C-alpha positions, 0 to 999 in steps of 0.5 A: 499499500505504501509503495502505491500511495508514495508516488500517487502523493508525489505526483500530487504534489508536484502538480499542485506545486510544481517548480515555482520555486524560483519565483517563490524566491523572487517574491521573498527577496522583493517582500524582504527588500521593501521590509529592509526599506521601510520596514515599519510602513511595509511589514503591517497586517494592514498593508499586507492585507491591502496588498491581497485585496489589491490583487484578488481580482487577478488571482480569480481571473488568473486561475481560468488563465491557467486552465487555458493556458495549460491547453496551449491556448489563451484568453485576452479577453477576461478583463472585457468579458469581466466588464461586460458581466458587471454590466449585466448583473447590474441591469438585473439588480436595478430592475429587480430593485437595488436593494436585498440579498435576493438581488445580490444572490441573483446579481452574483450568478447572472455575472458568472452565468453571463461570463461562463457563456461568453467564455463558451463561445469563445471555446466554440470560435476556436474549436469549431470555427478553427479561429487561433486563439489569439485572434479570437479572444482578441476580437472577443475583447473588443466585443464585449467591451464595446457591448457593455458600453452600448448597454450602459451608454458609456456610462458606470453603473451605480446602483448596487444593493448594499448588502453587497458591497458590506459583505463581498465589497468591505465586509471580513471573514475571520479578519479577512476581507470577502475579496481575499477569501473568495480569491483563495478559495477559487484559487484552492479549488482551481489547484485541487482540480488540475492536480487530483481529478481527471479534468486536470489530467485531461487539460495537462494531456491536450496541452502536451499533445492535442492529437495524442490525447484525441487518439487517447479518447479524450473529447479535446474540442469539448474539453477545449470549450468547458476550459474558456467556459471557466475562464469567462466564468471565473471573470463573470465571478471577478466582475461581481467581486469589482462592482462589490467593491467599487460601487460601480461597473468601472468601465474604463477601470480594466483595460489592462486585465487582460495582459497583467492576468497572462504576465501573472500566470507566465511569471508563475511558471506555466508554459506558454507552448502548454502542458506545464503550469500551477496554481501555486505558481500562478498564485505566486506570479499574481503577488509579484505586480501587487507587492512591487506597486504597493512597496514601490509607493511606500518607499517613494518611488514612481509606481510605474517602475512596476511595470518595467520590473514585471516586463524584466520578469516576464521576459525572464520567466518565457526564457527560462520556460524555452531552456526547459522546454529544449531540455526536455525535447533533448532527452 
């Protein structure tokens, strides 16, 4: 029994945590550096929680993006789907009368459904119409943003149930903001699904070799549609989280989320070529830009330096990924 379960546990741990040692070390070095520069302001529970709040929306979207990238695809539409889903949820809640838990719960469900349907459409366009993921989701990016603008006439929706703001927006659970709790739960579930379920194994198999996966009996098209649907659903969840946090739909506030999410996932060790990636690495990769943005402001530097630093780390991560890929190919 021991001989049988040990390899399984080892495999599960490897898939759950992966080879994110390097990027974790980089994150710890960044935290240590800012702590040395201004310990009293940076290394406080209030500031660390603030960092997590700022990263929470990207964490939720990055979980879906991890599944997509592991299959060898890409989704550039998540930021716009976030906005679109928030708009649809807002319209429904306003129509119901914007106060009360009934409207709040319906709004959450509607946002996730709107995102999931949009993501599934992305998947259908990619698998059935054979449009490359980059082009399909780039077009989807513009379509979702444009449709959100048309529905609202370019004006942010501001009517939102107080119950939603008081809980998901600014509320806390066991001392942690609900935004952070939701993000961590999503990341945990995503990590467990990737590491320990048949769905996760099929996701890796398709990313490693889609044709071989198809010959092994996996319905590749159906799986890919579901992966993009998950990415859309989580973008929808991020949409209602954003609506709750800011009290409005923030139509123009998520234009760079698409690239930020992909950068975080790739920095966390997920391969752009597919077949490799972990949710733990994604979580670490998402925290690096958040820590940099916060720390640079605290030590008095322009936060724009964060974009430069993230760009350098991203290029380095892709380069290391290529080296690892060549090493595996040459064996």
